[in-house]
MARDRENDREN-357413 format. One record per residue: residue in three letters; z, x, y of N, C-alpha, C in turn; residue number from 1. Coordinates in nm, 3 decimals. Layout:
! residues N
{ALA {Z X Y} {Z X Y} {Z X Y} NUM} ...
END
This chain:
! residues 179
{MET {10.228 -6.519 -2.422} {10.128 -6.456 -2.510} {10.061 -6.284 -2.463} 1} {PRO {10.047 -6.202 -2.494} {9.946 -6.066 -2.443} {9.826 -6.135 -2.480} 2} {PHE {9.740 -6.064 -2.368} {9.579 -6.021 -2.299} {9.510 -5.980 -2.441} 3} {ASP {9.443 -6.057 -2.516} {9.397 -5.931 -2.616} {9.213 -5.953 -2.607} 4} {PRO {9.201 -5.853 -2.538} {9.022 -5.791 -2.585} {8.918 -5.845 -2.670} 5} {ALA {9.026 -5.790 -2.772} {8.920 -5.793 -2.877} {8.916 -5.977 -2.920} 6} {ALA {8.961 -6.099 -2.888} {8.945 -6.174 -2.946} {8.821 -6.244 -2.917} 7} {TYR {8.722 -6.177 -2.777} {8.618 -6.241 -2.726} {8.505 -6.134 -2.814} 8} {GLY {8.484 -6.045 -2.882} {8.411 -5.966 -2.956} {8.405 -5.833 -2.946} 9} {ASP {8.383 -5.727 -3.055} {8.412 -5.619 -2.962} {8.323 -5.595 -2.899} 10} {GLU {8.201 -5.633 -2.862} {8.138 -5.570 -2.754} {8.205 -5.609 -2.650} 11} {VAL {8.277 -5.748 -2.593} {8.334 -5.755 -2.456} {8.466 -5.701 -2.495} 12} {ALA {8.519 -5.659 -2.536} {8.609 -5.541 -2.573} {8.588 -5.416 -2.535} 13} {ALA {8.427 -5.365 -2.556} {8.417 -5.214 -2.543} {8.409 -5.187 -2.435} 14} {VAL {8.352 -5.355 -2.349} {8.315 -5.358 -2.204} {8.446 -5.323 -2.097} 15} {LEU {8.572 -5.450 -2.177} {8.649 -5.388 -2.091} {8.743 -5.260 -2.094} 16} {ALA {8.717 -5.205 -2.259} {8.801 -5.117 -2.217} {8.786 -4.963 -2.169} 17} {LEU {8.661 -5.039 -2.081} {8.566 -4.942 -2.027} {8.688 -4.913 -1.852} 18} {ASP {8.808 -4.987 -1.852} {8.849 -4.984 -1.742} {8.994 -5.057 -1.741} 19} {GLY {9.071 -5.025 -1.833} {9.198 -5.083 -1.863} {9.219 -5.219 -1.950} 20} {SER {9.096 -5.211 -2.027} {9.112 -5.334 -2.148} {9.155 -5.464 -2.105} 21} {GLY {9.145 -5.507 -2.004} {9.169 -5.616 -1.942} {9.307 -5.619 -1.872} 22} {GLU {9.329 -5.513 -1.881} {9.547 -5.481 -1.738} {9.460 -5.415 -1.666} 23} {ARG {9.375 -5.401 -1.614} {9.306 -5.359 -1.447} {9.395 -5.440 -1.391} 24} {LEU {9.492 -5.337 -1.253} {9.475 -5.445 -1.164} {9.403 -5.434 -0.989} 25} {MET {9.310 -5.594 -1.006} {9.177 -5.527 -0.955} {9.268 -5.551 -0.806} 26} {PRO {9.195 -5.471 -0.697} {9.238 -5.501 -0.580} {9.242 -5.650 -0.508} 27} {LEU {9.334 -5.597 -0.400} {9.322 -5.725 -0.336} {9.274 -5.776 -0.253} 28} {ALA {9.163 -5.677 -0.190} {9.099 -5.674 -0.113} {8.923 -5.592 -0.126} 29} {SER {8.849 -5.675 -0.114} {8.679 -5.538 -0.145} {8.679 -5.427 -0.176} 30} {GLY {8.710 -5.454 -0.299} {8.688 -5.346 -0.423} {8.549 -5.255 -0.437} 31} {THR {8.468 -5.190 -0.515} {8.338 -5.162 -0.505} {8.380 -5.155 -0.665} 32} {CYS {8.232 -5.165 -0.739} {8.236 -5.106 -0.944} {8.276 -5.072 -0.901} 33} {SER {8.447 -5.048 -1.065} {8.453 -4.960 -1.044} {8.438 -4.900 -1.153} 34} {SER {8.303 -4.926 -1.314} {8.277 -4.834 -1.364} {8.106 -4.916 -1.359} 35} {ASP {8.013 -4.803 -1.330} {7.907 -4.776 -1.306} {7.775 -4.819 -1.487} 36} {ARG {7.927 -4.790 -1.550} {7.841 -4.800 -1.688} {7.834 -4.927 -1.724} 37} {ALA {8.001 -5.019 -1.704} {8.011 -5.105 -1.740} {7.891 -5.275 -1.687} 38} {TYR {7.890 -5.218 -1.550} {7.822 -5.290 -1.510} {7.647 -5.257 -1.532} 39} {GLN {7.595 -5.156 -1.587} {7.477 -5.147 -1.695} {7.459 -5.241 -1.823} 40} {LEU {7.619 -5.254 -1.879} {7.641 -5.301 -2.010} {7.625 -5.448 -1.947} 41} {LEU {7.677 -5.489 -1.864} {7.715 -5.630 -1.823} {7.536 -5.692 -1.797} 42} {LYS {7.498 -5.580 -1.737} {7.314 -5.622 -1.699} {7.204 -5.658 -1.784} 43} {SER {7.288 -5.598 -1.900} {7.171 -5.559 -2.059} {7.156 -5.707 -2.116} 44} {LYS {7.273 -5.810 -2.053} {7.271 -5.893 -2.153} {7.232 -6.020 -2.070} 45} {THR {7.250 -6.164 -2.170} {7.258 -6.351 -2.065} {7.392 -6.364 -2.105} 46} {ALA {7.422 -6.427 -2.017} {7.611 -6.506 -1.983} {7.580 -6.513 -2.208} 47} {GLU {7.467 -6.587 -2.236} {7.461 -6.690 -2.351} {7.512 -6.574 -2.465} 48} {ARG {7.410 -6.430 -2.411} {7.443 -6.377 -2.568} {7.553 -6.316 -2.543} 49} {TRP {7.638 -6.269 -2.409} {7.778 -6.233 -2.411} {7.924 -6.298 -2.446} 50} {PHE {7.850 -6.436 -2.469} {7.958 -6.521 -2.508} {7.875 -6.679 -2.575} 51} {PRO {7.836 -6.640 -2.670} {7.759 -6.732 -2.799} {7.827 -6.831 -2.835} 52} {ARG {8.014 -6.851 -2.756} {8.038 -7.013 -2.883} {8.101 -7.046 -2.763} 53} {SER {8.122 -6.973 -2.671} {8.203 -7.000 -2.555} {8.191 -7.114 -2.478} 54} {ARG {8.315 -7.158 -2.453} {8.276 -7.339 -2.359} {8.243 -7.332 -2.235} 55} {ALA {8.202 -7.170 -2.146} {8.160 -7.181 -2.030} {8.129 -6.962 -2.027} 56} {PRO {8.010 -6.962 -2.086} {7.980 -6.824 -2.060} {7.945 -6.744 -1.942} 57} {GLU {7.864 -6.869 -1.894} {7.792 -6.824 -1.716} {7.951 -6.795 -1.654} 58} {ALA {8.051 -6.846 -1.693} {8.146 -6.814 -1.573} {8.246 -6.733 -1.613} 59} {ALA {8.297 -6.669 -1.790} {8.333 -6.582 -1.807} {8.215 -6.468 -1.808} 60} {LEU {8.125 -6.437 -1.768} {8.026 -6.312 -1.736} {8.064 -6.302 -1.588} 61} {SER {8.111 -6.365 -1.526} {8.110 -6.405 -1.345} {8.293 -6.361 -1.347} 62} {GLY {8.318 -6.387 -1.446} {8.474 -6.332 -1.438} {8.480 -6.180 -1.489} 63} {LEU {8.392 -6.158 -1.609} {8.367 -6.025 -1.617} {8.367 -5.931 -1.490} 64} {TYR {8.201 -5.972 -1.428} {8.155 -5.881 -1.286} {8.295 -5.903 -1.219} 65} {LEU {8.390 -5.967 -1.166} {8.496 -5.971 -1.077} {8.589 -5.893 -1.102} 66} {TYR {8.619 -5.830 -1.270} {8.692 -5.809 -1.276} {8.671 -5.641 -1.228} 67} {PHE {8.522 -5.626 -1.313} {8.535 -5.434 -1.253} {8.546 -5.458 -1.078} 68} {SER {8.508 -5.528 -1.033} {8.501 -5.601 -0.854} {8.379 -5.570 -0.806} 69} {CYS {8.296 -5.608 -0.943} {8.132 -5.602 -0.848} {8.147 -5.761 -0.781} 70} {LEU {8.177 -5.763 -0.689} {8.194 -5.891 -0.575} {8.014 -5.948 -0.560} 71} {ASP {7.935 -5.896 -0.548} {7.801 -5.959 -0.474} {7.767 -6.032 -0.630} 72} {ASP {7.816 -5.950 -0.762} {7.731 -6.012 -0.889} {7.788 -6.159 -0.943} 73} {ALA {7.934 -6.114 -0.948} {8.061 -6.215 -0.980} {8.011 -6.333 -0.856} 74} {HIS {7.970 -6.339 -0.764} {7.934 -6.382 -0.642} {7.809 -6.482 -0.688} 75} {THR {7.690 -6.420 -0.672} {7.588 -6.478 -0.779} {7.560 -6.595 -0.885} 76} {ILE {7.641 -6.559 -0.946} {7.688 -6.617 -1.072} {7.781 -6.772 -1.011} 77} {ALA {7.888 -6.698 -0.974} {7.948 -6.836 -0.952} {7.939 -6.940 -0.874} 78} {GLN {7.821 -6.893 -0.798} {7.848 -6.983 -0.684} {7.700 -7.064 -0.727} 79} {ASP {7.623 -7.048 -0.818} {7.499 -7.185 -0.943} {7.576 -7.243 -0.967} 80} {ILE {7.762 -7.214 -1.060} {7.804 -7.343 -1.149} {7.942 -7.409 -1.049} 81} {ASP {7.807 -7.530 -1.111} {7.921 -7.632 -1.041} {8.037 -7.674 -1.156} 82} {THR {8.069 -7.673 -1.156} {8.226 -7.672 -1.247} {8.363 -7.621 -1.233} 83} {ALA {8.460 -7.641 -1.230} {8.592 -7.574 -1.199} {8.628 -7.481 -1.177} 84} {GLU {8.568 -7.409 -1.304} {8.533 -7.274 -1.337} {8.471 -7.205 -1.250} 85} {GLY {8.303 -7.245 -1.209} {8.253 -7.224 -1.096} {8.323 -7.154 -1.008} 86} {SER {8.382 -7.278 -0.936} {8.419 -7.247 -0.817} {8.559 -7.175 -0.765} 87} {TYR {8.674 -7.183 -0.971} {8.724 -7.074 -0.966} {8.708 -6.942 -0.936} 88} {TRP {8.627 -6.950 -0.977} {8.556 -6.748 -0.971} {8.511 -6.730 -0.805} 89} {HIS {8.517 -6.828 -0.778} {8.372 -6.787 -0.689} {8.508 -6.772 -0.560} 90} {ALA {8.585 -6.898 -0.576} {8.760 -6.902 -0.529} {8.775 -6.718 -0.511} 91} {ILE {8.833 -6.654 -0.620} {8.950 -6.578 -0.644} {8.848 -6.484 -0.558} 92} {MET {8.653 -6.502 -0.619} {8.617 -6.375 -0.485} {8.600 -6.400 -0.368} 93} {HIS {8.599 -6.480 -0.293} {8.637 -6.485 -0.163} {8.768 -6.389 -0.156} 94} {ARG {8.860 -6.431 -0.199} {9.000 -6.456 -0.189} {8.980 -6.267 -0.147} 95} {GLN {8.923 -6.219 -0.251} {8.922 -6.029 -0.272} {8.851 -6.041 -0.153} 96} {GLU {8.728 -6.144 -0.077} {8.647 -6.013 0.009} {8.722 -5.967 0.095} 97} {PRO {8.820 -5.998 0.185} {8.896 -6.105 0.154} {8.833 -6.247 0.304} 98} {ASP {8.782 -6.297 0.283} {8.791 -6.399 0.367} {8.858 -6.556 0.323} 99} {PRO {8.970 -6.526 0.314} {9.074 -6.645 0.312} {9.025 -6.800 0.296} 100} {GLY {8.971 -6.811 0.447} {8.934 -6.988 0.485} {8.832 -7.048 0.325} 101} {ASN {8.710 -6.986 0.305} {8.602 -6.987 0.240} {8.705 -6.961 0.087} 102} {SER {8.835 -6.923 0.088} {8.857 -6.900 -0.070} {8.938 -7.040 -0.124} 103} {GLY {9.027 -7.047 0.078} {9.012 -7.195 0.030} {8.920 -7.306 0.011} 104} {TYR {8.821 -7.329 0.095} {8.740 -7.449 0.032} {8.733 -7.466 -0.102} 105} {TRP {8.678 -7.313 -0.156} {8.607 -7.358 -0.306} {8.764 -7.347 -0.399} 106} {PHE {8.851 -7.319 -0.322} {9.017 -7.364 -0.458} {9.035 -7.531 -0.401} 107} {GLN {8.988 -7.588 -0.282} {8.991 -7.695 -0.270} {8.920 -7.786 -0.389} 108} {ARG {8.749 -7.765 -0.408} {8.672 -7.806 -0.510} {8.794 -7.784 -0.670} 109} {VAL {8.810 -7.676 -0.696} {8.880 -7.674 -0.839} {8.939 -7.792 -0.815} 110} {GLY {9.077 -7.805 -0.734} {9.144 -7.913 -0.747} {9.251 -7.884 -0.870} 111} {ALA {9.371 -7.961 -0.958} {9.383 -7.898 -1.048} {9.405 -7.862 -1.186} 112} {HIS {9.450 -7.691 -1.228} {9.335 -7.665 -1.313} {9.448 -7.638 -1.464} 113} {ALA {9.306 -7.663 -1.525} {9.411 -7.676 -1.662} {9.495 -7.471 -1.710} 114} {ILE {9.486 -7.440 -1.605} {9.570 -7.269 -1.615} {9.681 -7.268 -1.587} 115} {PHE {9.677 -7.365 -1.455} {9.788 -7.387 -1.374} {9.922 -7.341 -1.391} 116} {PRO {9.990 -7.463 -1.487} {10.093 -7.453 -1.539} {10.131 -7.283 -1.647} 117} {ALA {10.045 -7.272 -1.692} {10.080 -7.115 -1.775} {10.083 -7.006 -1.638} 118} {LEU {9.965 -7.010 -1.551} {9.937 -6.917 -1.424} {10.078 -6.939 -1.333} 119} {ARG {10.165 -7.054 -1.294} {10.275 -7.042 -1.243} {10.366 -6.999 -1.285} 120} {GLU {10.401 -7.032 -1.434} {10.515 -7.012 -1.514} {10.534 -6.764 -1.475} 121} {SER {10.383 -6.742 -1.533} {10.372 -6.590 -1.523} {10.422 -6.530 -1.368} 122} {ALA {10.346 -6.639 -1.263} {10.391 -6.574 -1.127} {10.495 -6.570 -1.142} 123} {ALA {10.563 -6.682 -1.139} {10.747 -6.715 -1.115} {10.835 -6.585 -1.220} 124} {GLN {10.747 -6.556 -1.330} {10.838 -6.386 -1.373} {10.807 -6.345 -1.274} 125} {SER {10.681 -6.301 -1.222} {10.669 -6.156 -1.157} {10.758 -6.124 -1.003} 126} {GLY {10.797 -6.303 -0.989} {10.857 -6.292 -0.855} {10.819 -6.344 -0.747} 127} {VAL {10.672 -6.440 -0.760} {10.616 -6.488 -0.739} {10.638 -6.610 -0.743} 128} {ASP {10.688 -6.732 -0.672} {10.784 -6.890 -0.706} {10.779 -6.981 -0.570} 129} {PHE {10.644 -7.056 -0.609} {10.625 -7.158 -0.494} {10.648 -7.263 -0.562} 130} {GLY {10.711 -7.282 -0.590} {10.777 -7.429 -0.665} {10.714 -7.513 -0.811} 131} {ALA {10.800 -7.587 -0.765} {10.756 -7.702 -0.917} {10.514 -7.660 -0.999} 132} {ARG {10.494 -7.632 -0.918} {10.334 -7.619 -0.916} {10.298 -7.536 -0.879} 133} {TRP {10.179 -7.474 -0.930} {10.124 -7.327 -0.879} {10.035 -7.403 -0.710} 134} {ASP {10.053 -7.283 -0.642} {9.980 -7.339 -0.532} {9.846 -7.230 -0.484} 135} {PRO {9.740 -7.306 -0.524} {9.654 -7.173 -0.473} {9.678 -7.066 -0.352} 136} {PHE {9.684 -7.214 -0.273} {9.666 -7.177 -0.125} {9.803 -7.084 -0.081} 137} {ALA {9.920 -7.123 -0.108} {9.996 -7.012 -0.128} {9.989 -6.909 -0.091} 138} {PHE {9.901 -6.893 -0.248} {9.878 -6.720 -0.332} {9.776 -6.681 -0.181} 139} {ILE {9.682 -6.738 -0.170} {9.583 -6.690 -0.051} {9.707 -6.610 0.026} 140} {GLN {9.797 -6.693 0.101} {9.853 -6.649 0.214} {9.900 -6.521 0.136} 141} {TYR {9.974 -6.551 0.013} {10.065 -6.456 -0.035} {9.969 -6.300 -0.033} 142} {CYS {9.868 -6.308 -0.077} {9.763 -6.218 -0.114} {9.770 -6.139 0.026} 143} {GLU {9.711 -6.229 0.180} {9.683 -6.171 0.305} {9.764 -6.097 0.318} 144} {ARG {9.906 -6.111 0.329} {10.026 -6.058 0.353} {10.066 -5.921 0.268} 145} {ALA {10.050 -5.881 0.134} {10.031 -5.827 0.036} {9.932 -5.766 0.106} 146} {ARG {9.819 -5.769 0.114} {9.687 -5.654 0.115} {9.715 -5.610 0.240} 147} {ARG {9.835 -5.657 0.329} {9.886 -5.560 0.463} {9.991 -5.461 0.484} 148} {SER {10.041 -5.476 0.355} {10.185 -5.382 0.334} {10.137 -5.302 0.182} 149} {PRO {10.021 -5.207 0.175} {10.036 -5.169 0.055} {10.108 -5.049 0.006} 150} {GLY {10.107 -5.082 -0.119} {10.212 -4.969 -0.146} {10.390 -5.076 -0.194} 151} {SER {10.397 -5.232 -0.159} {10.448 -5.251 -0.122} {10.568 -5.336 -0.281} 152} {ALA {10.666 -5.415 -0.264} {10.674 -5.471 -0.360} {10.605 -5.564 -0.380} 153} {GLU {10.558 -5.651 -0.249} {10.505 -5.756 -0.280} {10.347 -5.788 -0.275} 154} {GLU {10.314 -5.639 -0.282} {10.179 -5.654 -0.315} {10.174 -5.607 -0.446} 155} {ARG {10.290 -5.524 -0.490} {10.244 -5.517 -0.641} {10.261 -5.681 -0.691} 156} {ARG {10.357 -5.730 -0.677} {10.402 -5.841 -0.725} {10.213 -5.941 -0.693} 157} {ALA {10.180 -5.907 -0.625} {10.015 -5.948 -0.593} {9.930 -5.967 -0.721} 158} {LEU {9.904 -5.802 -0.711} {9.837 -5.766 -0.764} {9.885 -5.787 -0.942} 159} {GLU {9.978 -5.815 -0.986} {10.039 -5.891 -1.145} {10.006 -5.998 -1.142} 160} {VAL {9.996 -6.056 -1.087} {9.959 -6.206 -1.045} {9.831 -6.224 -1.066} 161} {GLN {9.767 -6.170 -0.958} {9.625 -6.136 -0.985} {9.551 -6.125 -1.118} 162} {ARG {9.602 -6.076 -1.202} {9.560 -5.968 -1.299} {9.600 -6.114 -1.411} 163} {ALA {9.704 -6.198 -1.431} {9.720 -6.283 -1.484} {9.677 -6.443 -1.471} 164} {GLU {9.668 -6.456 -1.322} {9.504 -6.544 -1.297} {9.432 -6.499 -1.368} 165} {TRP {9.312 -6.356 -1.329} {9.202 -6.346 -1.421} {9.244 -6.342 -1.597} 166} {GLN {9.299 -6.348 -1.567} {9.348 -6.340 -1.762} {9.346 -6.427 -1.824} 167} {LEU {9.428 -6.567 -1.752} {9.428 -6.675 -1.792} {9.254 -6.770 -1.757} 168} {LEU {9.213 -6.705 -1.656} {9.123 -6.828 -1.651} {8.967 -6.722 -1.772} 169} {PHE {8.964 -6.628 -1.764} {8.857 -6.549 -1.873} {8.927 -6.592 -2.016} 170} {ASP {9.052 -6.603 -2.014} {9.029 -6.678 -2.137} {8.970 -6.827 -2.170} 171} {PHE {9.066 -6.873 -2.102} {8.969 -7.035 -2.057} {8.849 -7.044 -2.100} 172} {CYS {8.754 -6.916 -1.940} {8.574 -6.960 -2.017} {8.553 -6.913 -2.103} 173} {ALA {8.652 -6.787 -2.166} {8.552 -6.675 -2.265} {8.628 -6.825 -2.443} 174} {ALA {8.670 -6.833 -2.421} {8.714 -6.909 -2.524} {8.614 -7.033 -2.619} 175} {PRO {8.634 -7.041 -2.762} {8.526 -7.082 -2.862} {8.554 -7.262 -2.735} 176} {LYS {8.411 -7.275 -2.813} {8.403 -7.434 -2.765} {8.469 -7.557 -2.796} 177} {THR {8.516 -7.622 -2.772} {8.563 -7.715 -2.919} {8.456 -7.845 -2.886} 178} {ARG {8.439 -7.858 -3.031} {8.408 -8.027 -3.045} {8.446 -8.110 -3.013} 179} 
END
């Protein structure tokens, strides 16, 4: 199912439109905030105002900051969320820092996340296949190798899988609460 930024409301879609509408290939390591305008807009409201009916508003906001490579803000929010989703954003942020050991620690706290089956399938379609189950620790190592080979097919695959991971986790967090 293709990523649909409009599913999260007009304001979230407008912010995402400032850099790729949720299709941006985020850097594998230490990006800088890709849109000053998005950063200012994200700062203008609380998570509950951005995502009033979401299952995990704070986690969704952390994900938006991460999408724009605003790592410090993503980290500040994620480290205060004591859920699998908070740990997951925290793990991705450290993977992009890059701090693979710290990323691994946070992925241990995630456990087996609900998005893993879909992420495993998407990754396999991109040519990244670690076996029958998604392995976030193998992906950390894959990203480490890929970032040392800029412009390579391996880097491109890592970027595509990272985008799919972001889209799946963001969708999970921003989706409406179930009753």
